[in-house]
C-alpha atoms as one frame of an Amber mdcrd trajectory, in Angstrom:
protein
  11.602 -14.255  34.141  12.237 -14.641  30.439  11.220 -17.818  28.654  13.755
 -20.671  28.383  16.055 -20.242  25.301  15.603 -23.934  24.476  11.836 -23.508
  24.251  12.279 -20.467  22.051  14.616 -22.322  19.717  12.163 -25.215  19.531
   9.332 -22.867  18.564  11.489 -21.277  15.858  12.317 -24.685  14.450   8.677
 -25.708  14.250   7.542 -22.461  12.634   8.406 -22.916   8.955   6.656 -26.039
   7.751   3.619 -27.203   5.818   4.271 -27.102   2.111   0.941 -26.300   0.476
  -0.784 -25.936   3.860  -4.007 -24.258   2.813  -6.041 -21.896   4.954  -9.755
 -22.477   5.101 -12.575 -20.558   6.728 -10.359 -17.882   8.309 -12.376 -15.946
  10.840 -12.499 -12.178  10.621  -9.518 -10.723   8.797  -9.260 -12.342   5.385
  -5.081 -12.833   3.169  -2.481 -13.257   0.037   1.148 -12.178  -0.977   3.314
  -9.218  -1.832   6.737  -8.900  -3.403   9.186 -11.316  -1.761  12.919 -11.829
  -1.957  13.980 -13.435  -5.210  11.056 -12.156  -7.320  11.198  -9.494 -10.027
  10.294  -6.086  -8.663   6.490  -5.877  -8.507   5.958  -9.560  -9.279   3.473
 -11.413  -7.056   3.249 -15.149  -6.485  -0.011 -16.738  -7.628   0.147 -19.191
  -4.717   2.453 -19.405  -1.707   5.247 -21.987  -1.797   4.630 -22.599   1.888
   2.738 -21.211   4.818   4.134 -21.082   8.355   2.692 -23.566  10.830   3.141
 -23.237  14.597   2.722 -25.976  17.217   0.303 -26.231  20.123   1.254 -25.953
  23.814   4.174 -28.033  25.095   3.468 -30.237  28.122   4.871 -28.749  31.306
   5.417 -25.265  29.835   5.420 -22.442  32.367   3.329 -19.251  32.190   5.942
 -17.260  30.193   6.472 -20.162  27.802   2.727 -20.532  27.246   2.413 -16.838
  26.379   5.383 -17.025  24.019   3.949 -20.106  22.320   0.579 -18.371  22.007
   2.129 -15.348  20.320   4.123 -17.628  18.021   0.898 -19.402  17.030  -0.289
 -16.144  15.435   1.625 -17.208  12.298  -0.988 -19.946  11.735  -4.417 -18.390
  11.068  -5.819 -21.709   9.787  -9.387 -22.430  10.951  -9.716 -19.111  12.751
  -6.386 -19.407  14.610  -7.300 -22.813  15.975  -3.701 -23.520  17.050  -3.486
 -20.282  19.043  -6.760 -21.066  20.828  -5.195 -24.237  22.260  -3.130 -21.990
  24.557  -6.310 -20.467  26.027  -8.787 -21.693  28.621 -11.953 -23.090  26.991
 -13.983 -20.115  28.212 -11.546 -17.522  26.912 -10.946 -19.423  23.654 -14.614
 -18.965  22.802 -14.512 -15.176  23.259 -10.999 -14.239  22.059 -11.151 -12.209
  18.833  -7.916 -12.595  16.821  -9.249 -10.566  13.899  -9.702  -7.451  16.014
  -6.229  -6.159  15.144  -2.722  -7.148  14.085   0.303  -5.680  15.857   3.481
  -6.021  13.770   6.760  -5.976  15.659  10.351  -5.806  14.464  11.562  -9.251
  15.547   9.897 -12.058  17.504  13.211 -12.987  19.134  13.513  -9.482  20.596
  10.307  -9.708  22.658  10.849  -9.453  26.410   8.573 -11.765  28.408   8.355
 -11.608  32.208   6.185 -13.605  34.617   5.109 -13.034  38.215   5.646 -16.758
  38.851   9.213 -18.063  38.914  10.400 -21.598  38.313  10.831 -23.921  41.282
   8.671 -24.533  44.326   6.754 -21.288  43.814   5.627 -22.412  40.362   4.501
 -25.787  41.724   2.210 -24.111  44.269   0.924 -21.209  42.149  -2.480 -21.307
  40.465  -2.329 -18.051  38.490   0.300 -15.696  37.070   0.634 -12.306  35.428
   2.756 -12.250  32.282   3.937  -9.065  30.580   5.393  -8.778  27.088   7.337
  -5.830  25.700   7.624  -5.533  21.921   9.202  -3.169  19.409   6.227  -2.292
  17.209   6.587  -1.086  13.630   3.004  -1.142  12.250  -0.551  -2.286  12.828
  -3.541  -3.578  10.864  -7.066  -2.874  12.096 -10.120  -5.121  11.901 -10.888
  -3.830   8.385  -7.435  -4.743   7.065  -6.095  -1.170   6.996  -2.315  -1.009
   7.490  -0.764   1.881   9.449   2.784   2.766  10.384   2.923   2.582  14.203
   6.540   2.570  15.439   7.199   2.495  19.174   7.195   0.232  22.220   4.281
  -2.102  22.848   3.221  -3.538  26.190   0.879  -6.519  26.507  -0.540  -8.089
  29.660  -1.765 -11.678  30.065  -3.448 -13.580  32.884  -2.440 -17.245  33.016
  -4.109 -19.911  35.203  -3.425 -23.530  35.981  -6.045 -25.869  34.508  -7.451
 -28.999  36.127  -4.824 -31.198  34.445  -2.042 -29.038  35.865  -1.156 -27.254
  32.613  -1.010 -23.475  32.339  -3.475 -21.749  30.021  -4.223 -18.103  29.231
  -7.464 -16.791  30.747  -7.105 -13.117  29.755  -5.280 -11.515  26.823  -5.717
  -8.578  24.455  -7.819  -9.244  21.370  -5.845  -9.444  18.147  -2.491 -11.011
  17.341   1.196 -10.035  17.286   3.389 -11.087  14.382   6.906 -10.045  13.380
   7.399  -8.031  10.178   9.388 -10.763   8.414   6.546 -13.263   8.622   3.738
 -10.731   8.268   4.255 -10.610   4.485   4.183 -14.430   4.381   1.002 -14.889
   6.414  -0.765 -11.736   5.170  -1.050 -10.034   1.797  -2.302  -6.712   0.506
  -5.385  -6.663  -1.722  -6.125  -3.496  -3.707  -9.899  -3.015  -3.392 -11.306
  -0.705  -6.061 -13.575   2.267  -5.410 -14.878   4.877  -7.833 -13.739   8.471
  -7.678 -16.329  11.218  -7.231 -16.983  11.435 -10.994 -17.634   7.663 -11.450
 -14.999   7.829 -14.215 -11.924   6.342 -12.507 -11.194   3.478 -10.139  -9.010
   4.122  -7.109  -7.208   1.326  -5.194  -7.567   0.978  -1.422  -5.077  -1.581
  -0.077  -6.213  -3.960   2.698  -4.256  -6.740   4.400  -5.861 -10.114   5.091
  -4.546 -13.596   5.950  -3.334 -15.587   2.981  -5.951 -17.864   1.440  -5.833
 -20.226  -1.556  -9.056 -18.762  -3.012  -9.433 -15.091  -2.039 -12.569 -14.297
  -4.087 -14.845 -14.537  -1.043 -12.488 -12.331   0.963 -12.545  -9.607  -1.712
 -16.310  -9.666  -2.130 -16.949  -9.600   1.621 -14.609  -6.640   2.041 -16.326
  -4.612  -0.699 -19.987  -5.434  -0.058 -21.093  -3.892   3.192 -17.638  -2.409
   3.746 -16.338   1.130   3.358 -13.204   2.823   2.023 -10.365   3.556   4.412
 -11.144   6.632   6.499  -8.410   8.792   4.939  -9.498   7.949   1.362 -13.276
   8.066   1.863 -13.756  11.817   1.101 -12.421  11.276  -2.446 -14.103   8.003
  -3.434 -17.433   6.185  -3.425 -18.723   2.650  -3.682 -21.281   1.475  -6.206
 -22.738  -0.971  -3.646 -25.743   0.545  -1.802 -25.536   0.296   1.992 -28.510
  -2.103   2.217 -27.087  -4.618  -0.281 -25.473  -7.613   1.401 -24.102 -11.016
   0.488 -26.771 -13.674   0.819 -24.259 -16.545   1.109 -20.987 -16.925   2.951
 -18.980 -17.940  -0.111 -18.445 -16.849  -3.712 -18.080 -19.941  -5.914 -16.238
 -19.687  -9.241 -17.374 -22.168 -11.880 -15.317 -23.961 -14.489 -16.333 -21.183
 -16.898 -14.584 -18.735 -14.528 -17.824 -16.962 -13.672 -18.009 -15.791 -10.057
 -21.515 -16.243  -8.640 -22.237 -13.441  -6.159 -25.535 -14.069  -4.394 -27.085
 -10.881  -2.976 -30.004 -10.191  -0.650 -33.375  -8.998  -1.895 -32.345  -5.316
  -1.676 -30.450  -5.805  -4.943 -33.362  -6.977  -7.082 -34.695  -3.494  -7.865
 -31.388  -1.781  -8.596 -31.090   0.153 -11.867 -28.786  -0.977 -14.650 -26.239
   1.773 -14.089 -25.772   0.820 -10.445 -25.492  -2.880 -11.268 -22.951  -2.172
 -14.005 -20.854  -0.067 -11.650 -21.032  -2.791  -8.988 -19.832  -5.409 -11.446
 -17.051  -3.166 -12.774 -15.827  -2.329  -9.276 -15.817  -5.977  -8.205 -14.226
  -7.369 -11.384 -11.348  -4.869 -11.128 -10.806  -5.761  -7.464 -10.705  -9.485
  -8.240  -8.366  -8.962 -11.189  -5.967  -6.879  -9.094  -5.957  -9.661  -6.490
  -4.891 -12.179  -9.136  -8.214 -14.052  -9.083  -8.944 -15.668 -12.452 -12.498
 -14.572 -13.249 -13.980 -13.903 -16.679 -17.153 -12.373 -15.298 -19.034 -11.544
 -12.107 -22.661 -12.706 -12.124 -25.063 -11.272  -9.514 -28.109 -13.218  -8.391
 -31.006 -12.896  -5.942 -32.757 -16.055  -4.703 -31.123 -18.033  -7.492 -32.275
 -15.684 -10.258 -29.535 -13.944 -12.250 -29.468 -10.146 -12.427 -28.504  -8.680
 -15.773 -25.507  -6.413 -15.227 -23.269  -4.819 -17.806 -20.038  -2.920 -17.211
 -19.185   0.770 -17.337 -16.270   2.369 -19.139 -13.635   3.815 -16.831 -10.582
   5.925 -17.546  -7.462   3.809 -17.854  -3.920   4.861 -16.938  -1.834   6.236
 -19.790  -0.926   3.576 -22.342   2.262   5.465 -23.207   5.432   3.420 -22.823
   9.106   4.275 -22.926  11.097   6.802 -20.919  10.845  10.537 -21.524  14.250
  12.181 -21.845  15.982  15.367 -22.870  19.168  14.244 -24.592  21.457  15.394
 -27.390  19.213  18.222 -28.558  16.037  16.122 -28.603  13.113  15.634 -26.233
  10.559  12.833 -26.303  10.049   9.127 -25.725  13.192   7.032 -25.985  12.981
   3.430 -27.133  16.371   1.894 -27.727  18.492   4.735 -29.064  15.674   6.541
 -30.863  13.858   9.551 -29.371  10.347  10.200 -30.698   9.263  13.845 -30.225
   5.908  14.857 -28.723   4.001  17.106 -31.157   3.294  20.543 -29.753   5.540
  19.963 -26.721   9.033  18.846 -27.730   9.708  21.826 -29.986   8.689  24.273
 -27.241  10.890  22.570 -24.667  13.865  22.600 -27.038  13.301  26.324 -27.492
  14.050  26.992 -23.827  17.582  28.376 -23.557  17.935  28.261 -19.750  19.052
  25.017 -18.025  16.133  22.681 -17.280  15.922  20.749 -13.993  12.648  18.793
 -14.319   9.862  18.067 -16.811   6.434  16.509 -16.197   4.328  15.683 -19.284
   0.521  15.504 -19.227  -0.957  12.022 -19.637  -2.435  12.989 -23.021   0.790
  14.707 -24.175  -1.058  18.011 -24.555   1.411  20.087 -22.506   4.281  19.875
 -20.031   5.251  21.501 -16.773   8.913  22.540 -16.893  11.055  23.585 -13.950
  14.210  25.525 -14.739  17.446  25.102 -12.818  16.697  28.356 -10.945  13.449
  26.829  -9.586  10.899  28.692 -11.707   8.054  26.613 -13.203   6.403  27.063
 -16.615   3.435  25.527 -18.414   4.683  24.735 -21.920   2.868  23.603 -25.078
   1.305  24.651 -28.378   3.769  27.500 -28.774   3.098  29.003 -25.344   5.311
  29.250 -22.277   3.440  30.619 -19.254   5.284  31.118 -15.967   3.470  29.964
 -12.852   3.709  32.526 -10.036   5.787  31.511  -7.047   9.309  32.410  -8.045
  12.279  30.171  -7.478  11.287  28.319  -4.305   8.863  25.784  -5.795   9.206
  22.000  -5.660   9.119  19.974  -8.880   5.652  20.292 -10.516   3.142  17.464
 -10.873   0.299  17.371 -13.427  -2.974  15.645 -12.491  -5.330  13.807 -14.920
  -7.646  16.814 -15.089  -4.882  19.007 -16.542  -3.993  20.995 -13.395  -0.335
  21.629 -12.575   0.420  21.333  -8.861   3.182  23.381  -7.251   4.035  24.434
  -3.710   6.752  26.578  -2.138   9.294  24.274  -0.484   9.211  26.337   2.707
   5.393  26.619   2.878   3.557  23.286   2.462   0.247  25.026   3.229   0.671
  27.181   0.122  -0.304  24.356  -2.250  -1.831  25.589  -5.535  -3.120  23.780
  -8.626  -2.806  25.866 -11.763  -5.291  25.521 -14.601  -5.030  26.612 -18.220
  -4.316  30.311 -18.588  -2.386  30.250 -15.296  -5.574  30.287 -13.245  -4.875
  29.581  -9.569  -6.869  27.046  -7.555  -5.612  27.146  -3.943  -5.823  23.727
  -2.265  -7.017  24.082   1.328  -5.951  21.966   4.343  -2.612  21.067   2.735
   0.016  19.508   5.024  -0.819  21.439   8.223   1.961  19.749  10.247   4.758
  20.146   7.699   7.465  22.772   8.136   8.826  22.183   4.629   8.200  19.966
   1.604  10.667  18.521  -0.904   8.586  16.254  -3.166   4.993  16.216  -4.436
   3.284  13.696  -6.727  -0.388  13.342  -7.738  -1.574   9.814  -8.570  -2.896
   8.892 -12.021  -6.450   8.691 -10.641  -6.275  12.271  -9.332  -7.830  11.166
  -6.037  -4.558  10.841  -4.096  -1.427  12.915  -3.659   1.841  11.854  -2.028
   4.513  14.127  -0.575   7.770  14.114   1.339   7.484  16.464   4.307   9.731
  17.659   7.092   7.735  17.282  10.306   9.429  18.016  13.613  12.857  17.598
  12.076  12.020  14.214  10.517  11.463  13.411   6.850   8.162  11.629   6.330
   6.353  10.232   3.301   2.651  11.049   3.545  -0.443  10.663   1.402  -3.823
  12.397   1.350  -7.103  12.273  -0.532  -7.815  15.022  -3.089 -11.206  16.732
  -2.845 -12.580  18.331  -6.026 -15.558  20.429  -7.046 -18.097  19.499  -9.721
 -15.785  20.706 -12.501 -12.879  18.548 -11.326 -10.893  21.430  -9.867  -9.059
  20.466  -6.643 -10.348  22.340  -3.607  -8.790  20.709  -0.533  -6.883  17.736
   0.820  -8.240  15.208   3.265  -6.408  14.118   6.398  -2.822  13.165   5.670
  -1.686   9.623   6.452   1.919   8.689   7.135   3.056   5.859   4.859   6.710
   5.980   5.888   7.516   7.444   9.292  11.224   8.170   8.978  13.104   8.585
   5.720  16.868   8.227   5.994  18.484  10.807   3.766  17.078  13.627   1.670
  14.488  12.641  -0.945  15.727  13.446  -4.444  12.759  11.839  -6.199   9.199
  10.609  -5.574   7.178   8.680  -8.179   4.197   6.362  -8.505   4.882   2.774
  -9.551   1.617   1.378 -10.846  -1.462   2.326  -8.834  -0.557   1.497  -5.242
   3.210   1.772  -4.842   5.618   4.653  -4.434   9.290   4.844  -5.303  11.454
   7.199  -3.244  15.021   7.977  -4.227  17.222   9.282  -1.414  20.707  10.745
  -1.558  22.932  12.238  -2.713  25.350  10.277  -0.502  24.839   6.509  -0.744
  21.701   6.757  -2.944  18.934   4.378  -1.881  15.709   3.269  -3.547  12.762
   2.781  -1.197   9.848   0.742  -2.554   6.790   1.728  -0.524   3.399   0.026
  -0.763   0.714   2.605  -0.010  -0.763   1.338   3.276   1.815  -1.419   3.539
   5.410  -2.271   4.400   8.435  -0.929   2.562  11.692  -2.382   1.289  14.883
  -0.646   0.229  18.007  -1.313  -1.788  21.040   0.502  -3.102  20.405   2.743
  -6.110  23.019   3.395  -8.800  25.945   5.080  -7.042  25.452   8.520  -8.605
  21.622   8.510  -8.908  20.085  11.995  -9.007  16.509  11.548 -10.307  13.845
   8.922 -10.933  10.867   8.347 -13.252   7.932   6.082 -12.438   5.976   3.713
 -14.648   2.708   1.813 -15.051   4.546  -1.207 -13.638   7.182  -1.218 -10.883
   9.651  -2.962 -13.196   9.555   0.056 -15.536  11.192   2.511 -13.118  14.162
   4.463 -14.503  16.980   6.245 -12.664  19.272   8.962 -13.996  22.874   9.187
 -12.815  24.871  12.382 -12.401  27.013  11.262 -15.314  24.004  11.377 -17.700
  23.616   7.586 -17.759  20.072   6.170 -17.660  19.582   3.007 -15.596  16.846
   0.353 -15.776  16.035  -2.663 -13.626  17.466  -6.009 -14.712  16.299  -8.677
 -12.282  17.553  -7.546  -8.887  20.258  -5.239 -10.304  20.523  -1.968 -12.203
  21.990  -1.769 -15.687  22.828   1.199 -17.870  20.352   1.458 -20.749  21.545
   4.617 -22.483  23.813   7.616 -21.974  23.927  11.318 -22.767  20.657  12.133
 -20.947  20.515  15.590 -19.381  16.958  15.374 -17.957  14.877  12.294 -17.108
  11.296  13.523 -17.447   8.185  12.083 -15.799   4.682  11.480 -17.037   1.635
  12.658 -15.096   0.528  10.111 -12.521   3.836   8.228 -12.572
């Protein structure tokens, strides 16, 4: 029997309360906030305006109502889900592990709850009941905070018993919690933990989702020290923290001088300066990306400070402005002025055939140009070298090591990175499940590559780690991970927005922009009505869209506005 509608309405009414309700000492999974309605694209709140707060059990509630109230209490992780534990027997409350996993369903009101005990005389006599819940799952988060797309039906079973005072309480339930997708992004947030690539020269983000907290420094440090990268990313990255180094205290205090004091165990006292500097650099970047105000990380062992410097890491391109081919000029457009790129613009303007796409290296040393007939060329310094593959290649993507990636649209396994002099570097283990590929984009760190594949008749957005040899040449891809299970409409563009977001333009009918957090939820909105291509940016707000009528569009708050006209090609920059 389904739970009483009145009870359900009461629970909904109680749910959104507690202005400035702060979470303290969350057990297991640690939290924060992502882009929410009403904010500028990519903007993140420093602190939540409110946090949801659920109520405890209602007196006289039946088995189904107790289970529904328990699931609703998952929106309040305060004090280790103390509210949710009130729905459990004392024995089970002590052993239930809410941080084991998070199941994210489409809508809490759509859950179907049935009980083996009906209302009436039977309920008065019964001492135990079986309750089953059916949900429409969309994603999951594991105990390490890793988000995965997981669409499909979910079935949960609960054992409910009558306590000595006559009230029903849950004696058996799955570990973990269930929360609907609308409130998931209010209760949880994605933190971009930083790991080094295999060269120790670049930092690569690894997004984890933890319950929202007012001071997330401890959460970040705990996740990095003694933790590991996500399984799919691990082959391409490494942590500076040795496996035997642990936190010596359960908290990371930040003083009035904004110095974070990270107390470590004795295994850290004999570390060399390079390792300590890498540890500090990795941690300071992670805290900064989480919005934690810290001027410096200070390591200590038994109260004695460890001297630790920082290491220089490669930064994303500082270039700003859109790259366009317009009115007989190619280069960076700011306002109405186009500034040419030495050694590249002149060569591109010398191409007489129609151009479909251009990707410019991060250092402006060369460009990969795709003609309207599908052929791809490496262009720069007076040279124009055709990359083998003919007319069936997808738009090229240049990585930070100077390799140009291309792949036949009908053969995703035929991925090749081309070096200078048109030297081929086949990339093994590329997209084994894909029947075709329409978009390909290497991240600015060179450790990740995203693609839009056709798998079993469905369009999917996937990502994989990039494995390289000692010279930096790509050799293989790691296991692919699905970041968006079903893409409605053909993908006409794929770009990186910052370090951990993707922008996908679909069309041509009813063009749509999909904003996809890597290892996180997605949102979508209407694109300009005639949108045909897209260019990424260092920040999500810098995305640009080109219309079929040669108008270039930019974001203005929550709308699109025309910024210039007469553009024939909207080019991209490597890693964006």
